[in-house]
C-alpha positions as CSV (number, residue, x, y, z in Angstrom):
1,X,-67.7,-50.9,-180.2
2,X,-66.1,-48.1,-182.3
3,X,-63.7,-45.2,-181.5
4,X,-65.4,-42.3,-179.9
5,X,-66.0,-38.8,-181.3
6,X,-65.7,-35.5,-179.5
7,X,-67.0,-32.2,-180.9
8,X,-64.6,-30.1,-178.8
9,X,-60.8,-30.3,-178.6
10,X,-59.9,-32.9,-176.1
11,X,-57.9,-30.3,-174.2
12,X,-61.2,-28.5,-173.6
13,X,-63.3,-31.6,-172.9
14,X,-61.1,-33.0,-170.1
15,X,-59.5,-31.2,-167.2
16,X,-56.4,-33.3,-166.8
17,X,-54.1,-35.2,-169.2
18,X,-52.6,-38.3,-167.6
19,X,-49.6,-38.7,-169.9
20,X,-47.4,-41.6,-170.4
21,X,-43.8,-40.6,-171.1
22,X,-41.8,-43.2,-173.0
23,X,-43.2,-43.4,-176.5
24,X,-45.6,-40.4,-176.0
25,X,-43.6,-37.4,-174.9
26,X,-40.1,-38.7,-175.5
27,X,-38.2,-41.7,-176.8
28,X,-35.0,-42.2,-174.9
29,X,-33.5,-38.8,-174.6
30,X,-35.3,-37.1,-177.5
31,X,-38.6,-35.3,-177.4
32,X,-41.1,-36.8,-179.9
33,X,-42.1,-34.5,-182.7
34,X,-45.0,-32.1,-181.9
35,X,-45.1,-33.2,-178.3
36,X,-43.7,-30.0,-176.6
37,X,-45.7,-27.6,-178.8
38,X,-49.0,-29.5,-178.4
39,X,-48.7,-29.9,-174.6
40,X,-47.7,-26.3,-174.2
41,X,-50.8,-25.2,-176.0
42,X,-53.0,-27.5,-174.1
43,X,-51.6,-26.3,-170.7
44,X,-51.9,-22.7,-171.7
45,X,-55.6,-23.4,-172.5
46,X,-56.2,-24.6,-169.0
47,X,-55.6,-28.4,-169.2
48,X,-53.5,-29.7,-166.3
49,X,-50.6,-32.0,-167.4
50,X,-49.7,-34.9,-165.2
51,X,-47.0,-37.4,-166.3
52,X,-47.7,-41.0,-165.3
53,X,-44.9,-43.4,-166.1
54,X,-44.3,-47.1,-165.4
55,X,-40.5,-46.4,-165.6
56,X,-39.4,-46.6,-161.9
57,X,-35.7,-45.9,-162.5
58,X,-35.7,-42.1,-162.0
59,X,-37.0,-39.8,-159.4
60,X,-39.8,-37.3,-160.1
61,X,-37.3,-34.5,-159.8
62,X,-35.1,-36.0,-162.5
63,X,-38.1,-36.6,-164.8
64,X,-39.4,-33.0,-164.2
65,X,-35.9,-31.7,-165.0
66,X,-35.8,-33.6,-168.3
67,X,-39.3,-32.3,-169.3
68,X,-38.3,-28.7,-168.3
69,X,-35.2,-29.1,-170.5
70,X,-37.5,-29.8,-173.4
71,X,-39.3,-26.6,-172.9
72,X,-42.2,-28.0,-170.7
73,X,-41.8,-26.4,-167.3
74,X,-42.6,-29.2,-164.9
75,X,-42.4,-29.7,-161.1
76,X,-41.9,-33.0,-159.4
77,X,-45.5,-32.9,-158.1
78,X,-46.6,-33.3,-161.7
79,X,-44.8,-36.6,-162.1
80,X,-46.4,-39.9,-160.9
81,X,-44.2,-43.0,-161.1
82,X,-44.8,-46.7,-160.6
83,X,-42.1,-46.6,-158.0
84,X,-44.4,-44.3,-155.9
85,X,-47.4,-46.7,-156.5
86,X,-45.4,-49.8,-155.5
87,X,-43.9,-48.1,-152.4
88,X,-47.4,-47.3,-151.2
89,X,-48.5,-50.9,-151.8
90,X,-45.6,-52.3,-149.9
91,X,-46.0,-49.8,-147.0
92,X,-49.6,-51.0,-146.6
93,X,-48.4,-54.6,-146.1
94,X,-45.2,-54.4,-143.9
95,X,-44.5,-52.7,-140.6
96,X,-43.2,-49.1,-140.7
97,X,-39.4,-48.9,-141.0
98,X,-39.1,-52.3,-142.7
99,X,-36.1,-53.2,-144.8
100,X,-36.9,-53.7,-148.5
101,X,-34.6,-55.3,-151.0
102,X,-34.7,-52.8,-153.8
103,X,-33.7,-54.1,-157.2
104,X,-33.9,-51.0,-159.4
105,X,-32.8,-47.4,-159.8
106,X,-32.7,-44.4,-157.6
107,X,-36.3,-43.5,-158.3
108,X,-37.3,-46.7,-156.5
109,X,-35.2,-46.1,-153.5
110,X,-36.4,-42.5,-153.1
111,X,-40.1,-43.7,-153.3
112,X,-39.4,-46.3,-150.6
113,X,-37.8,-43.8,-148.3
114,X,-40.8,-41.4,-148.7
115,X,-43.0,-44.2,-147.3
116,X,-40.7,-44.7,-144.3
117,X,-39.1,-47.9,-145.7
118,X,-35.4,-48.7,-145.7
119,X,-33.9,-49.9,-149.1
120,X,-31.3,-52.7,-148.7
121,X,-29.0,-54.4,-151.2
122,X,-28.9,-58.0,-150.3
123,X,-31.1,-61.0,-149.3
124,X,-28.7,-61.3,-146.4
125,X,-30.1,-58.0,-145.0
126,X,-33.2,-59.9,-144.0
127,X,-35.7,-57.8,-145.9
128,X,-39.5,-57.8,-145.2
129,X,-40.1,-57.4,-149.0
130,X,-38.3,-57.5,-152.3
131,X,-39.3,-55.1,-155.1
132,X,-38.1,-54.8,-158.7
133,X,-38.2,-51.6,-160.8
134,X,-36.6,-50.8,-164.1
135,X,-32.9,-50.0,-164.1
136,X,-30.9,-49.9,-167.4
137,X,-27.7,-50.8,-165.5
138,X,-29.1,-53.8,-163.6
139,X,-26.7,-56.8,-163.6
140,X,-27.0,-60.5,-162.9
141,X,-25.9,-60.3,-159.3
142,X,-28.8,-58.0,-158.4
143,X,-31.3,-60.3,-160.1
144,X,-29.8,-63.2,-158.2
145,X,-30.4,-61.4,-154.9
146,X,-34.1,-61.0,-155.8
147,X,-34.3,-64.7,-156.7
148,X,-32.7,-65.7,-153.4
149,X,-35.2,-63.6,-151.4
150,X,-38.2,-64.8,-153.3
151,X,-37.1,-68.4,-153.0
152,X,-37.2,-68.2,-149.2
153,X,-40.7,-66.7,-149.2
154,X,-40.1,-62.9,-148.9
155,X,-43.1,-61.1,-150.4
156,X,-42.3,-60.0,-153.9
157,X,-43.4,-56.8,-155.6
158,X,-42.8,-55.2,-159.0
159,X,-43.2,-51.6,-160.1
160,X,-44.5,-52.8,-163.5
161,X,-44.2,-55.7,-165.9
162,X,-43.8,-53.9,-169.3
163,X,-41.8,-56.3,-171.4
164,X,-40.4,-53.6,-173.6
165,X,-39.5,-49.9,-173.5
166,X,-39.0,-47.5,-176.5
167,X,-35.5,-46.1,-176.8
168,X,-33.9,-43.8,-179.4
169,X,-32.3,-46.8,-181.2
170,X,-35.4,-49.0,-181.1
171,X,-37.4,-51.2,-178.7
172,X,-35.4,-52.5,-175.7
173,X,-36.3,-55.0,-172.9
174,X,-38.3,-53.5,-170.1
175,X,-38.8,-54.2,-166.4
176,X,-41.2,-57.1,-167.2
177,X,-38.3,-59.0,-168.9
178,X,-36.3,-58.7,-165.8
179,X,-39.2,-59.7,-163.6
180,X,-39.6,-62.7,-165.9
181,X,-36.0,-63.8,-165.2
182,X,-36.7,-64.0,-161.5
183,X,-40.1,-65.7,-162.1
184,X,-38.3,-68.4,-164.1
185,X,-35.7,-68.9,-161.4
186,X,-38.3,-69.0,-158.5
187,X,-41.7,-70.0,-159.9
188,X,-43.3,-67.2,-158.1
189,X,-45.4,-64.2,-159.1
190,X,-45.1,-60.6,-157.8
191,X,-47.7,-58.2,-156.8
192,X,-47.7,-55.5,-159.5
193,X,-48.4,-51.8,-158.9
194,X,-47.9,-50.1,-162.3
195,X,-50.2,-49.7,-165.2
196,X,-52.6,-51.3,-165.9
197,X,-53.1,-52.5,-162.3
198,X,-55.4,-50.6,-159.9
199,X,-52.7,-49.3,-157.5
200,X,-51.2,-47.1,-160.2
201,X,-54.6,-45.6,-161.0
202,X,-55.3,-45.0,-157.3
203,X,-51.9,-43.3,-156.9
204,X,-52.6,-41.1,-159.9
205,X,-56.0,-40.0,-158.7
206,X,-54.7,-39.3,-155.1
207,X,-51.9,-37.1,-156.4
208,X,-53.7,-35.2,-159.2
209,X,-57.2,-34.9,-157.9
210,X,-58.4,-35.2,-161.5
211,X,-62.2,-35.0,-162.1
212,X,-62.4,-35.6,-165.8
213,X,-59.0,-37.2,-166.7
214,X,-57.9,-38.4,-170.1
215,X,-55.3,-41.1,-170.2
216,X,-52.9,-40.7,-173.1
217,X,-50.5,-43.5,-174.0
218,X,-48.9,-45.6,-176.6
219,X,-49.4,-49.1,-175.2
220,X,-52.6,-51.1,-175.3
221,X,-51.6,-53.5,-172.5
222,X,-50.7,-50.8,-169.9
223,X,-51.9,-47.3,-170.8
224,X,-55.2,-48.2,-172.4
225,X,-56.0,-51.2,-170.2
226,X,-55.2,-49.0,-167.2
227,X,-57.8,-46.5,-168.4
228,X,-60.3,-49.3,-169.0
229,X,-59.7,-50.7,-165.5
230,X,-60.1,-47.1,-164.0
231,X,-63.2,-46.5,-166.1
232,X,-61.8,-43.3,-167.7
233,X,-61.4,-42.3,-171.3
234,X,-58.2,-42.7,-173.2
235,X,-56.3,-41.5,-176.3
236,X,-53.8,-43.8,-178.1
237,X,-51.0,-42.1,-180.0
238,X,-49.1,-44.0,-182.6
239,X,-45.7,-42.7,-181.7
240,X,-44.6,-45.6,-179.5
241,X,-44.9,-49.4,-179.6
242,X,-48.4,-50.0,-180.8
243,X,-48.9,-50.6,-184.6
244,X,-52.2,-50.0,-186.5
245,X,-52.5,-53.8,-187.0
246,X,-52.2,-54.4,-183.3
247,X,-54.9,-51.7,-182.7
248,X,-57.3,-53.5,-185.0
249,X,-56.7,-56.8,-183.2
250,X,-57.3,-55.2,-179.7
251,X,-59.5,-57.0,-177.2
252,X,-62.2,-54.8,-175.4
253,X,-59.9,-53.9,-172.5
254,X,-57.3,-52.6,-175.0
255,X,-59.5,-50.5,-177.2
256,X,-59.0,-46.7,-176.7
257,X,-61.7,-44.2,-176.7
258,X,-59.8,-42.1,-179.3
259,X,-56.8,-42.7,-181.6
260,X,-54.5,-40.2,-183.2
261,X,-51.1,-40.0,-184.8
262,X,-49.4,-38.0,-182.1
263,X,-50.0,-35.4,-179.3
264,X,-51.5,-32.9,-181.8
265,X,-54.7,-35.0,-181.3
266,X,-55.1,-33.4,-177.8
267,X,-55.8,-30.1,-179.4
268,X,-58.3,-31.3,-181.9
269,X,-61.9,-32.6,-181.9
270,X,-62.2,-36.3,-182.7
271,X,-64.3,-37.2,-185.7
272,X,-67.4,-39.4,-185.2
273,X,-67.4,-42.9,-186.7
274,X,-70.8,-43.4,-188.2
275,X,-72.7,-46.6,-188.8
276,X,-73.7,-46.8,-192.5
277,X,-75.2,-49.6,-194.6
278,X,-72.9,-52.5,-194.5
279,X,-70.1,-50.8,-192.5
280,X,-68.7,-47.8,-190.8
281,X,-67.7,-44.3,-192.1
282,X,-65.2,-41.8,-190.8
283,X,-64.4,-38.8,-192.9
284,X,-64.0,-39.9,-196.5
285,X,-63.5,-43.6,-195.7
286,X,-65.9,-46.5,-195.3
287,X,-64.8,-49.8,-193.9
288,X,-66.5,-53.2,-193.5
289,X,-65.8,-56.9,-193.2
290,X,-66.5,-58.9,-196.3
291,X,-66.3,-62.6,-195.5
292,X,-62.8,-63.2,-194.2
293,X,-61.3,-59.8,-195.3
294,X,-61.6,-56.1,-194.7
295,X,-63.2,-53.9,-197.4
296,X,-62.3,-50.3,-197.4
297,X,-63.4,-47.5,-199.9
298,X,-62.9,-43.8,-200.2
299,X,-60.1,-41.3,-199.6
300,X,-59.0,-38.7,-197.2
301,X,-57.1,-38.6,-193.9
302,X,-55.4,-41.9,-193.2
303,X,-56.3,-41.7,-189.5
304,X,-60.0,-41.5,-190.5
305,X,-59.5,-44.7,-192.5
306,X,-57.9,-46.3,-189.4
307,X,-60.8,-45.3,-187.2
308,X,-63.3,-46.8,-189.6
309,X,-61.3,-50.0,-189.8
310,X,-61.2,-50.1,-186.0
311,X,-65.0,-50.0,-185.8
312,X,-65.3,-52.8,-188.4
313,X,-62.6,-55.0,-186.7
314,X,-63.9,-54.5,-183.1
315,X,-67.5,-55.1,-184.2
316,X,-66.7,-58.4,-185.9
317,X,-64.5,-59.5,-183.0
318,X,-67.1,-58.8,-180.3
319,X,-65.5,-59.7,-177.0
320,X,-62.5,-61.3,-178.6
321,X,-59.6,-60.2,-180.9
322,X,-60.0,-59.7,-184.6
323,X,-57.9,-62.3,-186.4
324,X,-58.4,-61.0,-190.0
325,X,-55.3,-60.0,-192.0
326,X,-55.5,-56.2,-192.2
327,X,-52.3,-55.6,-194.2
328,X,-54.0,-54.7,-197.5
329,X,-56.6,-52.5,-195.9
330,X,-54.1,-50.6,-193.8
331,X,-52.0,-50.0,-196.9
332,X,-55.0,-48.8,-198.8
333,X,-55.7,-46.1,-196.2
334,X,-52.0,-45.2,-195.9
335,X,-51.2,-46.0,-192.2
């Protein structure tokens, strides 16, 4: 397997961009460089923009307002959250009007109410389900309420299980870290709705009606795996949590169709990675595996070198993960 090529700009080849937010469009409260200009151009050219986030803490209205503030006019109908996906999942399994212990932010509560469910605050409220979603202000007492409910057999759901989340100051614990705290206390395991699980892909398709979607994300284990599970193409951008070394070590479910430095990649064709004698060539770079090390030759765009290295690494790894040290090869191509 090797990264794909596309002769046309991706914005012309796909009708809808299914964009992750954290690490792709913004980090914390700051828009990522080139994001606004690139997405504006893609939208003006006819590509629909849909923002698909595992962050369940805020409402679609709040997210749309933030994006509009960056200069990306956005309506709440353009935002799909894991809170919406998990609320639909719960509503399919409990009676209408059921009480749900909501451990998370306002976005989770709004999504539950939209499905006719009643958010409650305590295990003592006799909930029919307990659900966890990301909330940066969550405290110990709220986690304890979730644990008490799970311990007595209340069905447990999670909006997502991302262990980390990109912030302006660095990488911070995500909802998955909070879910893990409850799991340690209870020994249970929740039903998960968010990326990469099928409920999130189903929610996205239902709300966007996309025919030829392109998933765009920064995480291999959520965005790219979600695209893999949904059998749609994906673009990995290197503005979030994934490093080039992690990309080379990706297992098949985590290998994106395309890879680029940032959202400017949406506006450009993607170069082909060609099979050549003894290796793979992209642009001015040729990469191969020589014994227990990568061999890379040439010069040119660093991303072309990375794409060639991906092809070499994924080919030698087959259905597994490439364990070769890529440090020298990545330094050689400049990524």
